[in-house]
C-alpha positions, 0 to 999 in steps of 0.5 A: 278647161274654163278658158272660154267662160273667163274669156274677157273683154277690155274693161270688165272686172271679176268677182274674188270670194273668201270665206273667214270663219264662216263669213264671205267676203266678196270683192270686185276688181277690174281686170287690167290685162288686155283682152285676148284676140277674139280669133285667138285662144283665151287668156292663160291668165288673167291680171287684176289691180288690187290697192290696199286699203287699210283695214280691208278685209280682202285686199290686205288678204290679197296683198299680204297673204296670197301665196303661189299655189294658193287657189281663189274662188273667182267668178266669171268676167262681167261688166259693161265698161267696155270698148270694141277696138275701132278707129278713132280718137278715145279719151279717159280721165281716171283717178287712182285705181280708176286706172285698172280697167282703162289700162286693159282698154288702152292696151287692147285698142292700140294693139288691135286697131292701128287707126286708133288713138288714146288720150289718157288723163290721170290723177294721183295723189302722189308718184309713189301712190299711182298704180301700174306707173310702168305698165302706162309708161311701157304703153307710151314708149310702145305707141308714142304717136298714138298714146297721149299721157297727161298726168296730175298729182294732186299732192305732190309737185311735179318738175314738168307738166301740169301744176299739182291740184284735183282735177275738177270741172273748172280744171277740166274745162279749161284743160281738155280744149287745149289737149285734144279736139273735143268734138272728135272724141269717139268715146270717153271713159271716166273712172275713179273716186266719187269726187272725180266722177261727180266733178 
């Protein structure tokens, strides 16, 4: 009955709430599933990305206690970190869990707009800590000519690709012109930890 209220745009987020001993715990998580087709029905389900935080009051509960059949309080989708699918070249630089809203944006854009291309530059500490590794690989397999994927690991050497280390302003200044025609990018997305966003 609430299908339309929970229809989301690619890149939006949800607030989840629980009460523990009379105290409200509320956390916001980005939606990682593609946006529903505007001409079709709303989504039958929504997926969010939750990374376990040591001692995290909500992430521990979400990843270790929630089971099938449990009910959660979920606010309607919100946020303006979105992209309406259109032709052109788009790019994102993401770090860690910053992949979550961008995964929704990339999947939605490439599925709906055959004249769109996307360059995804992602930075993670290690391959084991990388969120949505398989989902991004599946997108790359589905759209090999339209999705360019560059992965940088800051704390682990890779056998191929870029050398390890953090993505900072100096590295990006040298890297970006070699990857794509920067002046032709129709839209940029930057999402990740404070150090990456500020760099």
